[in-house]
C-alpha atoms as one frame of an Amber mdcrd trajectory, in Angstrom:
protein
  48.132   0.346  71.715  51.434   1.967  70.648  52.393   4.531  68.672  53.428
   2.045  65.913  49.828   1.558  65.589  48.893   5.118  65.738  49.436   4.829
  61.990  47.865   4.454  58.359  50.557   3.161  56.010  49.847   2.720  52.029
  51.017   3.384  49.001  50.551   5.775  46.309  51.573   4.757  43.514  54.873
   2.456  44.678  55.748   4.741  47.084  55.113   4.078  50.816  52.852   6.732
  52.454  52.354   7.235  56.437  49.219   9.120  57.959  49.355  10.472  61.076
  47.818  13.875  63.001  45.161  14.012  59.982  41.401  13.940  60.736  39.957
  10.583  60.455  36.957  12.164  59.337  39.210  13.487  55.996  38.297  11.587
  52.542  40.402  10.345  49.987  39.479  13.023  47.694  40.277  16.005  50.195
  43.535  14.128  51.492  44.641  13.937  47.742  43.182  17.380  47.102  44.399
  19.527  50.154  47.160  17.816  51.651  49.004  16.272  48.572  47.579  18.964
  45.845  46.732  16.103  43.618  44.172  18.254  41.937  43.100  15.855  38.739
  40.921  14.239  40.782  37.819  15.926  41.186  34.746  16.644  43.328  31.412
  16.604  41.653  28.496  15.639  43.875  30.550  14.709  47.738  27.845  11.282
  47.485  29.305   8.801  45.018  27.236   9.560  42.171  28.881  11.433  39.583
  31.703   9.268  39.269  33.916  12.553  38.710  36.194  11.762  42.101  36.810
   7.982  40.865  40.490   6.768  41.811  41.735   3.041  41.618  43.195   1.012
  44.797  44.907  -2.328  44.697  44.693  -4.973  47.080  46.960  -8.282  47.112
  45.386 -11.264  46.333  47.812 -14.422  46.437  50.477 -13.186  43.889  48.686
 -10.641  42.074  47.118  -6.995  42.625  43.564  -6.868  42.266  42.206  -3.553
  41.397  39.052  -1.534  41.504  37.524   1.836  41.106  36.001   3.526  44.391
  34.531   6.685  44.783  37.302   9.243  46.806  34.701  11.451  47.758  32.788
   8.841  50.469  35.782   7.030  51.410  37.690   7.982  54.484  41.365   8.333
  54.449  41.828   5.674  57.024  40.249   2.678  54.714  43.947   2.698  52.353
  45.854   1.019  55.233  47.537  -1.721  53.463  46.468  -1.109  49.847  47.937
   1.031  47.002  46.141   3.937  45.868  46.297   4.953  42.139  45.210   8.299
  40.951  45.044   9.892  36.757  48.233  11.583  38.069  50.238   7.964  38.208
  49.208   7.078  34.805  51.441   9.021  32.376  54.856   7.739  31.881  57.502
  10.327  31.164  55.795  12.021  28.276  53.844   9.310  27.302  50.291   8.773
  27.965  48.926   5.589  29.616  46.896   3.512  26.393  43.761   4.370  28.773
  44.546   8.222  28.377  45.882   7.756  24.633  42.718   6.008  23.407  40.681
   9.151  24.972  42.731  11.327  23.052  42.446   9.419  19.823  38.300   9.167
  20.331  37.856  13.170  21.295  36.356  11.379  24.919  37.065  14.397  26.640
  35.629  18.072  26.158  35.387  19.896  29.193  37.444  17.760  30.601  36.190
  17.794  34.590  34.797  14.044  33.982  37.530  13.137  32.131  40.141  11.765
  34.970  37.362   9.826  36.486  36.427   7.954  33.470  40.036   7.384  32.997
  40.413   5.674  36.220  37.221   3.654  35.989  38.565   2.563  32.264  41.882
   1.650  34.296  40.357  -0.527  36.363  38.559  -2.289  33.553  41.387  -3.064
  31.439  43.631  -4.079  34.261  41.074  -7.062  35.156  39.696  -7.889  31.851
  41.834  -9.578  28.973  39.241  -8.590  26.439  36.843  -5.840  26.389  33.184
  -6.537  26.091  31.020  -3.292  24.835  28.048  -4.556  27.421  30.515  -5.036
  30.229  32.349  -1.906  29.356  29.284   0.115  29.821  28.323  -1.359  33.319
  32.137  -0.520  34.437  31.285   2.939  33.290  27.883   3.259  34.811  28.951
   5.314  37.480  30.699   7.853  35.708  28.787  10.977  34.599  29.640  13.190
  31.817  27.364  16.504  30.750  29.200  16.747  27.224  30.678  14.142  25.000
  26.770  11.672  25.226  29.250   8.937  26.002  29.661   7.098  22.560  33.154
   8.137  22.401  34.081   7.353  25.656  32.823   3.966  25.261  34.668   3.793
  22.017  37.606   4.811  23.699  37.643   2.006  26.224  37.085  -0.698  23.464
  40.054   0.779  21.601  42.625   0.930  24.911  43.084  -2.860  24.447  44.684
  -2.263  20.929  47.929  -1.259  22.831  49.545  -4.423  24.995  48.158  -5.182
  28.482  51.328  -4.708  29.915  52.002  -1.482  31.886  54.183   0.267  34.128
  51.751  -1.295  37.093  52.157  -4.698  35.555  55.760  -4.446  35.442  55.825
  -3.571  39.057  53.397  -5.933  40.632  55.503  -8.147  41.986  57.189  -5.523
  44.011  54.053  -3.899  45.351  52.618  -6.837  46.338  55.444  -8.022  48.898
  55.521  -3.875  49.870  51.796  -4.402  50.572  52.146  -7.713  52.285  54.776
  -6.316  54.838  52.745  -3.328  55.200  49.099  -5.564  56.458  51.840  -7.498
  58.651  53.263  -4.835  60.668  50.120  -4.014  62.748  46.786  -6.121  63.695
  45.219  -3.028  64.148  45.854   0.179  62.346  44.673   3.662  64.061  44.644
   7.225  63.111  43.865   9.780  65.640  43.528  13.437  65.556  41.112  15.976
  66.467  39.973  14.760  69.189  38.726  11.859  66.659  39.668   8.152  66.042
  39.860   5.738  63.110  40.457   1.893  63.971  40.856  -1.001  61.385  41.267
  -4.174  63.629  42.257  -7.069  61.266  40.456  -9.891  63.288  36.804  -9.960
  64.650  38.010 -10.087  68.371  40.075  -7.265  68.166  36.927  -5.610  66.850
  34.583  -6.685  69.478  36.902  -5.437  72.037  37.354  -2.062  70.308  33.340
  -2.007  70.456  33.221  -2.732  73.882  35.582  -0.096  74.889  33.809   2.847
  72.615  30.067   1.701  72.803  29.465   4.682  71.060  31.503   4.043  67.638
  29.820   3.672  63.963  31.280   0.841  62.423  32.098   1.461  58.866  32.672
  -0.849  55.925  32.116   0.587  52.338  31.047   4.318  53.991  28.838   4.544
  51.279  26.110   5.811  53.229  27.348   6.667  56.930  30.097   8.810  55.105
  27.546  10.845  53.620  26.947  12.258  57.153  30.436  14.009  57.155  30.487
  15.051  53.238  26.569  16.323  53.006  25.332  16.823  56.482  28.686  18.066
  57.763  28.636  15.863  60.920  31.838  14.758  62.947  31.987  11.139  63.831
  34.239  10.829  66.653  35.221   7.139  66.574  35.228   5.388  63.596  36.045
   1.350  63.240  36.296  -0.240  59.903  35.255  -3.472  59.156  37.315  -3.880
  55.806  40.091  -5.635  57.294  38.348  -8.318  59.485  38.760 -11.634  57.336
  36.761 -13.323  59.182  34.111 -10.826  57.844  35.326 -11.128  54.205  34.443
 -14.727  53.942  31.858 -16.275  51.557  31.078 -19.838  52.616  28.422 -22.613
  51.925  26.705 -25.222  53.887  24.567 -27.326  52.812  21.348 -25.285  53.402
  22.824 -21.886  53.119  25.003 -19.248  52.018  26.953 -17.514  55.073  28.257
 -13.823  54.092  30.614 -12.386  56.052  28.926  -8.638  57.267  32.024  -7.256
  55.747  31.299  -8.882  51.727  31.083  -6.577  49.342  28.208  -6.606  46.700
  30.548  -7.429  44.020  32.149 -10.236  46.219  28.687 -11.729  47.389  26.873
 -11.750  44.270  28.115 -15.021  42.478  27.450 -16.971  45.332  23.636 -15.206
  45.312  22.949 -15.222  42.011  23.884 -18.745  41.324  20.882 -19.750  44.139
  18.443 -16.888  43.099  19.588 -15.984  39.248  16.480 -13.086  39.538  18.721
 -11.077  41.849  21.365 -10.560  39.192  19.502  -7.304  37.560  19.001  -6.113
  41.290  22.493  -6.272  42.682  23.655  -4.957  38.690  21.594  -1.807  39.469
  22.338  -1.616  43.243  24.257   1.649  42.651  26.953   1.748  40.137  30.392
  -0.176  39.972  32.278   2.337  42.115  29.332   1.409  45.090  29.279  -2.105
  44.542  33.254  -2.438  45.051  32.977  -0.682  48.322  29.319  -1.140  49.738
  28.449  -4.440  51.943  25.388  -6.621  52.484  25.908  -6.018  56.228  26.496
  -2.370  56.264  23.129  -2.333  53.680  21.012  -4.080  56.599  23.225  -2.593
  59.006  22.650   1.270  58.661  18.733   0.296  58.830  17.804   2.453  55.801
  13.970   1.870  54.891  15.181   2.434  50.962  17.895  -0.259  50.968  17.565
  -2.634  48.514  19.043  -5.737  50.347  16.845  -6.002  53.153  13.102  -6.713
  51.550  15.319  -9.305  49.562  16.812 -10.937  52.397  13.160 -10.771  54.698
  11.589 -12.625  51.898  14.082 -15.261  51.580  13.877 -15.795  54.969  17.180
 -14.651  56.145  18.850 -14.644  59.671  21.364 -12.047  61.281  24.106 -13.433
  63.539  24.579 -10.276  65.882  28.024 -10.505  68.089  29.150  -8.622  71.482
  32.284  -9.478  72.823  32.155 -13.319  72.872  28.785 -13.528  72.566  26.673
 -14.081  69.982  23.152 -14.533  69.165  20.689 -15.482  66.007  17.665 -13.496
  64.666  15.412 -13.201  61.307  16.744  -9.977  59.578  12.557  -8.835  59.627
  13.524  -8.326  63.588  15.972  -6.114  63.127  14.477  -3.371  62.299  11.991
  -1.871  65.292  11.627   1.840  63.617  13.159   4.750  61.733  16.948   4.247
  62.447  16.060   2.036  64.902  17.242  -1.725  65.421  17.421  -4.650  67.323
  21.533  -4.036  68.072  22.439  -3.913  71.751  24.935  -1.265  72.722  28.416
  -2.804  71.423  26.838  -5.339  69.074  27.203  -5.891  65.387  26.484  -7.831
  62.679  28.974 -10.578  62.209  27.392 -12.584  59.452  24.359 -12.960  57.212
  22.657 -16.440  56.534  20.821 -17.037  53.394  18.826 -20.071  52.860  19.732
 -21.736  49.885  16.878 -22.216  47.049  14.643 -24.982  46.690  13.717 -26.093
  43.369  10.004 -25.891  44.210   9.788 -22.296  45.658   9.826 -19.432  42.949
  11.876 -16.411  43.539  11.610 -12.537  41.856  12.818  -9.143  43.095  11.890
  -5.773  41.787  13.337  -2.544  41.789  11.248   0.874  41.016  13.586   3.709
  40.294  13.509   6.710  38.319  16.683   6.078  36.819  17.479   2.581  35.431
  21.028   2.328  37.108  22.762   3.593  40.046  19.842   5.170  41.516  17.975
   4.800  44.590  14.695   2.603  45.075  11.414   4.341  45.278   9.972   0.613
  45.842  11.431  -2.607  45.865   9.748  -5.553  46.326  10.845  -9.244  46.877
   8.373 -12.487  46.670   9.036 -16.035  47.727   6.026 -18.286  46.157   5.324
 -21.893  46.431   2.125 -23.178  44.480   0.956 -26.953  45.613  -1.806 -27.599
  42.381  -2.597 -24.197  41.809  -3.182 -23.348  45.333  -0.766 -20.812  46.874
   1.037 -22.932  50.041   3.547 -20.406  51.145   4.294 -17.007  50.154   6.879
 -14.466  51.570   6.433 -10.527  50.485   8.535  -7.546  51.593   9.165  -4.272
  50.555  11.518  -1.311  50.986  10.687   2.020  50.240   7.195   1.786  51.472
   7.323   2.364  55.298   9.791   3.673  58.027  11.620   0.140  57.598  11.460
  -2.688  55.730   8.764  -5.033  56.450   6.767  -7.923  55.190   3.085  -7.215
  53.491   1.227  -9.851  55.963  -2.457  -8.308  54.681  -1.185  -9.327  51.145
   0.520 -12.656  52.400  -2.682 -13.966  53.948  -5.038 -13.178  51.493  -3.097
 -15.527  49.175  -2.062 -18.232  51.406  -4.120 -21.221  51.001  -5.830 -19.502
  47.819  -6.178 -20.243  44.069  -3.413 -18.898  42.225  -5.301 -16.966  39.813
  -6.161 -13.541  38.510  -8.879 -12.721  40.909  -6.959 -13.863  44.108  -3.878
 -12.005  43.099  -6.097  -8.611  42.635  -7.954  -9.212  46.034  -3.915  -9.425
  47.347  -3.170  -6.071  46.018  -6.099  -4.631  47.282  -4.854  -6.210  51.108
  -1.560  -4.669  50.489  -3.040  -1.152  50.903  -3.393  -2.538  54.777   0.552
  -3.139  54.949   1.859   0.545  53.774   1.019   3.920  54.199   3.766   4.794
  52.150   5.145   8.992  52.248   5.506  11.378  49.059   9.437  12.582  48.528
  11.107  13.727  45.663  11.885   9.961  44.624   7.577   9.453  44.423   4.382
  10.378  45.735   2.482   8.057  48.076   0.210   6.863  45.250   2.394   6.082
  43.250   4.360   4.283  45.675   1.276   2.100  46.776   0.191   1.428  42.916
   3.551   0.749  41.588   3.944  -2.024  44.527   0.540  -3.423  44.126   1.524
  -3.738  40.407   4.452  -5.752  40.971   2.636  -8.237  42.621   0.858  -8.680
  39.378   4.280  -8.526  37.296   4.911 -11.682  39.726   1.876 -13.285  38.647
   1.853 -12.189  34.811   5.656 -13.750  34.765   4.878 -17.093  36.672   1.841
 -17.604  34.508   3.966 -16.981  31.479   6.741 -19.274  32.303   4.279 -22.423
  33.096   2.414 -21.915  29.970   5.809 -21.556  28.182   6.734 -24.956  30.390
   3.670 -26.022  28.913   4.411 -25.461  25.058   8.132 -26.942  25.569   6.641
 -30.512  27.263   3.710 -31.111  24.875   4.577 -29.566  21.479
């Protein structure tokens, strides 16, 4: 790889920047504050929870720029390659405040001001991507920004009021120019690279190059959204020698449908996968919308949620219950395994050296099969699960023909509740059977106590999720009878 490849190129507002000799473990937040001295972006938690560090990145999509809010505190600086970075410093034009900023002033949406830049940037991204505001979607867009002063009401009012000004701004006027600049950057190099301080960051743009890099660096850490991995740097002060990004690999960003399945590239984000998954499984709507904040869902990937092998990831139990499988690749060779076989022990997986997740294959829904997913957490939104349960059930003349039950947060790995399943299969779907299966769940899991929940609570609430499934399906069946017979 030549010297030209050892460059990360991006636009800061509309000016091209090139990064060399910067530690690849540097986050976008630290780069802004310590290297550029742009201190409007704040550090609150360094873990993607508070939103004070929110910035906006723009990416070309056809002839438009798609803007998304991200947590700069958990985003490696190398991920900026081929993107536009916008911070709160860039919104004001001359002496005139941007309509988003002016609305915050008009509605008294700021007190101490520490969280304000993050709110402003989340509002800016929302305004750029939505022609008109809807109160509930505004609340969702601001769900990853915490404020200790204002009580949120004036901030939400500001988000609604910012639409009173024309949508056209300096960014829309420069959009075509920015698109051309970003496309030119992306065409200049297939693999971007940043090396310094004995560490390296690779960002290939195709899956063959990704596979080759991992063969050369089997100890490398794959990073997609970085919403979990980068915490090793910011929270545990680890140094990662080789980071390999999947975010530019086009083959890993595809969402494709076959006759029988949805195929998700491993670098597809929650936001990008949402529509296809909910179309098949409407009950995933709430779970996906509660999976972190908007900033997290903008960056976090389905493949990453599986790949990091966290016992509290929300998507693994869903994928296990749905009978999903993974396509794993090493070099030019691929193999396919069920998602449930990927998890071996705590943070130990079936991946071989230099192997990576290429695709997730999710079977399409069948009309005769019911599916439900439930998340239990201390906060309703933007919180980690104490328990996450997923259920796929088929009934035949009142008997349980098949059932798949999987939980996250109940063991060192996400896994199926096999004893509970066996207590249900072939049995009548009634109160007595379900209560017996709830008891059998105790044989499947020995949960731990931690600051999120006690072991007793985890077991009890997970048992109750099965009973919730029973009550919901009974209620649905009763409503169908009323509708049918009048």
